[in-house]
Residue, then its C-alpha position, 0 to 999 in steps of 0.5 A: m794589072t790586077a787580076e780582076k781588071k785583066r779579066i774584064e779587059t781582056g774577057e780571059g780568053s773568050i772563045s765565044s763573041s756573043k756579049p751579054r746585052a744591057g740596057i741603060v735608062t738615067l733617071l732625071d727630076p721632073r721638075p725644070e725649075f730645079y734645074e733652072y734654079m741649079l744652072k743660075s747657080g753655076i752647076n748645069l745638073k742635066q749636063s752632068s748626068e748626061f756625061q755620067h750616062n755617056l761614061l758609064k755606057k763608054t766604060l761597060i762597052e770598052k772595059g766591061g765586055l758587054d753590048v749596052l743599048d741606050g735608052g737615054l735620059v727619062n724624066s717621067s713615068e711614060s718616057a722611062n716605060n716608053a723607054v725600057h718598052d723599046l730596049l726590051v721589044g726592039k733591042r731584046i736586053e737582058c738585064l736592066m741598068i737604071m742610074v740614078p745620079g740624084w734625086t728623082f721621083p721614085v714611081i719613075g724608077a718603078a714603072a721602069a723596073k716594073a716593064a723589065e719585070i714583066h719580061n722578066v729581065p732582071v734589074m740593076i739600080i746603079g747609084w752615082s753622086a747623090l744618095s737620096g734618088p738611088t735609095a728612094v728608088k730602091g725603097a720603091l722597088d722593095e714596096i713592089g716586091i721587085k727584085h733587083k741588084v744595087v751597085w754604088i759608084y763611089g769611086p772611078v766608073t773604071d775601078p775593077i771592082i765596080l766595074g766587076e760587079m756591074t759586069a758579073y750581075a749583067r753576065a749572070a742576067s744573060v745567062a738567067v734570060r738566054l737559059r729559057g727556052m734552051r732544050f736539055g737532051l737526055f738520052g736514056g734514063p737514070s744510070m745505075g741508081i744515082l739519085s742526084a743525077a735525076i730531075d723533075a722536068s717540070q720544076w726545071l721549066r718553072i725555075f730555069g726556063v729549060e725544056v726536057e726531052q728524053v730520046d732513047q739510047l736505041e737512037i744513037t746505035r741506030e744513028a751510028e750505024k748510018v754514019p758513012s764510012e768516009a766520015v769514019a775513016h776521017h776522024m780515024e785519021w785525025l786521032k791517029g795523026n794527033v793523039k800522043k798514043i793509042t794502046e790496042d790491046g786486041q781485046r777492049v781496044t781495037k781499030e773496030k772498037i774505037e771506030k764503033q765509038v766515033r760512030c756513037y760520037v757522030a750519031t749523037k752530034n748529029l741528033a743534038k743537032e737535029h733535036g735542037f739540044n742545047f746540052i746533053g745527058l748520056k746515059c752509057q752505062p750499063e746498056l751501051s758500056d756492056g751491050y754496044v761500046n763505051q761512049c767515052l769518045t762522045p763526052t770527050f769530043i762533044n764538050d771540046p771545041y773542035d774535032a775532025d771537021g775543025s772549030k765548032e761550038t761545045v755541047p755540054c755532055s754529063c755522063e750517067a744521065d746527070a741531068n744536073s750535072a749537064l745544067t751546071m756545066q751549061i751554066l759555066k759554058m756561058l758564063s765563060s763565054g763558051k769554054p769547055v767544062f770538065f766533068g768527072d768525079l771525086m776520087l783522092y784527096d790530100r788533106a795536108t795539101k788541100t788538092i783534090a783529085v777530079m777523074n772522069c772514068g773514060g771521057a773528058s774535054t781534051w781542051f783542059a789537057t793545056a787549054s789550048m784552042n789548037p787541039t794539035e797542043n792538047l791531043k799530043e797529051v792525050q792518050l787513048v788507052p784500054h778501058v777498065q769498066g764495061k763489058a763491051g770495050g772501048a778506049a778511055v782518055f788519058y791526061t792530066a790537066s796541065k794548065v798550073g795555076e789557073p783559077v778554077t771554078w767549080a760548081r754544082l747544082a743539087r737538090q736537098a729535099g726537093e729544093y735547089s741549091m747551087f754548090i760554089i768552090k774556087g780553086k786552082l789547077v796543080r800537078s801533083k805526083n800523089f794522083e797522076g797515074t793513079m787511073k788512066w783517065p783524064t784528071l783534073i787536080v784543084e787545090i782549094e782553100k778550105d780543108p777538103v775533108e769539110l767540103l766533102k762532108a757537105y758536097p751533095s754528089q760524086h760528080v763534079q763540073a769545073t772550068i778555068g777561070d773565076y766565075s763564083r760571082e756571076l754564080r752567086e748573082l745567078c742563084k739570086i736572080v733564079g731564086i735558088s740558094f747557094v752554098e761557096y767554099 
């Protein structure tokens, strides 16, 4: 089984069961005499089109992992518009697939696509069999300026390449639609003058449909003091019973300081829920790291699919209030069906082996330690050690990601002179004695195909966002849908 086929059929270890919702309509020729003539010749074109329609729907559901809603076969602008309207309003589809098995009047396809465009739902034309119909519909959409994806079924619809092209677009479309109306919580503001972390809230709302709300970090400290002592004790017991080691030095790491970090984690988690934030950024440095306690346990466990209370949904959280990182993390989470996303800094590279060490200065999802959904498997590889930064002290998390050989998608949203681009890098997880233990921080070691020096010359930030799996195709499609450029390495 090819990697692409395995990925499509298994969902690649999906954590979330929420599937992209695609609607499908098939366009017919509106002239009944055409079908009658062909039937006299022994060819039942209507039956053939219905078979193709049903086969495509079945394949997308069973092999593609999509939730497919059926708009049926249509042969007029009115029926096409009504079918799409029902799919949009009643079933809230996130992608419209217009299948064209033969000739049709192109205006029928335009009517279907226009109905989707009004609701900002991405459109795909699927060509199968005769070339005239699909190319004519594509030309009609080009004429009226509706963006769309074209997929040609030139072999079995179950072919992993063909199926992968359709499902990648559907997943990207789903992310684009679901991002609209999401809320980003910015705790604090720009940290340490990191200009690439700052954003224009109006630009986000225009391009991605994401609302930004800023919350003062004072709220974290205030809510932290309200966390019940029994909740703190519960989390402390869970940590002590599961992590590999806690190194208390009597200064930076003490029982009291870890308890304070736990309080901040619980407070931030509660605040995110209270405000309805889908993803967040946390400033931390220097106010909290110097004057209260390092916040490293917050991005560690809020990015995890579990904590002391059991399984939970991850809330992507970037350090240093890097909003562009946080949005990239949210996109990767959604494309990967809920997987945690690693946040860290570019730290070291080995040009000969084409490897780059990505490290966070103190906190990152523990899921990456072994990539297990069982927290005990991950935490037994994790240590809490004294943090080297921040006058207030606190524990840092220490491990090296060990899922060697797994593909990695590393991405980054960034602005260049105010215009957004997505940087996309494919790699795989490796271990390297050259990097391990250099800093006692969460560490991801990535081997890339290109010369790391050339990558570093172009890369627009010190921050890296990455998850396990190859989602590069989906990222490319998402960029096209929302109208930003991308650079791929």
